[in-house]
N, C-alpha and C positions, 0 to 999 in steps of 0.2 A: 699364627694368625693374631695373637694377642699383642699388647704393647705395654711398655713401661715409660711413664712420663714423669718429669720433674715438676711438681706443683708446690709453689711457695717453699722450696728448699727440701721437699721430701719426695723421694722416688716412689711412685705409685703404680701398681699393676692395674691395667685397664682404667687408669685415671681415678680410681677410688680407694685402693687398698694399699697402705704403706707396705713396701716390699718385706720388711722385717716382720710383719704380722700376717703374711700370707698363708702360713700353714694352717690347714683346717677349714678354710673358707670354701665350702663345696661349690659355689657358683663360679669360683675361679680355678677349679681343679684341672681344667684343660690346660692351664698356663702354669700352675703352681704345683710342684712336686711336694707332697706332704710326708714323704718317707724320710725320716732323719737318718743320718749316718751315726751309727752307734757302735760302741766297743765295750765289751765286758772286761773289767780289770779287777783283779783281786787285790785289795788294799792290804799290804803287809806292814807289820810294825816297824820295819827298817825304812820305809818311805818317809821322807821328811815332810812332804806336803803334796797336794793334788791341785792342779790348775784345770778347771773346767771352763771352756769358753766357746763361743760360736765361731764360725768361720770368719766373722768380721775381725777378730783378733788374729786367728791363724793364717789368714790371707796376708797379713803384714808382719807378723812376729813368728820367728822360728822357735822350735821347741827349747833349744839351749838358750836362746836370747830371752825367752820367757822366764826360764829358771834363774838366769843371771840377774834379771830384773827383780824377781820376787824373793829369792833366797835371802839376800842381806836383811830383809825386813821381817823374816820368819824363822830363820835358823840361827842359833848361836847368839841371841839377844835375850836380855832379861824379860822383856815384854814384847812378844810377837805382835806385829801390826798387820793383820790380813787385809784390812780395809785400805791401808795405805798401799800395800802391794797391788791390790786391784786397781787402785787409781793410777799407779804408775804404769801398769800394763795397759790400761786404757789410753 
């Protein structure tokens, strides 16, 4: 029964709330699911890096593609550039 509308270039729930900010707004809870998808991962010393992102990235970029984009900026370089890796992923 709710709606999502595009207002001045921003998708909004019920015409008022930006979709990306919808979690936790009680007056919109009949249209917004505030239960995040989570996963517990034990970080081990042999892991090279961790990519944490929202579905906005994962809907467009696969796991291996994300690694292939980020790894050259993070592993085997004199000075890792995590911010540059983030920018490339975006």
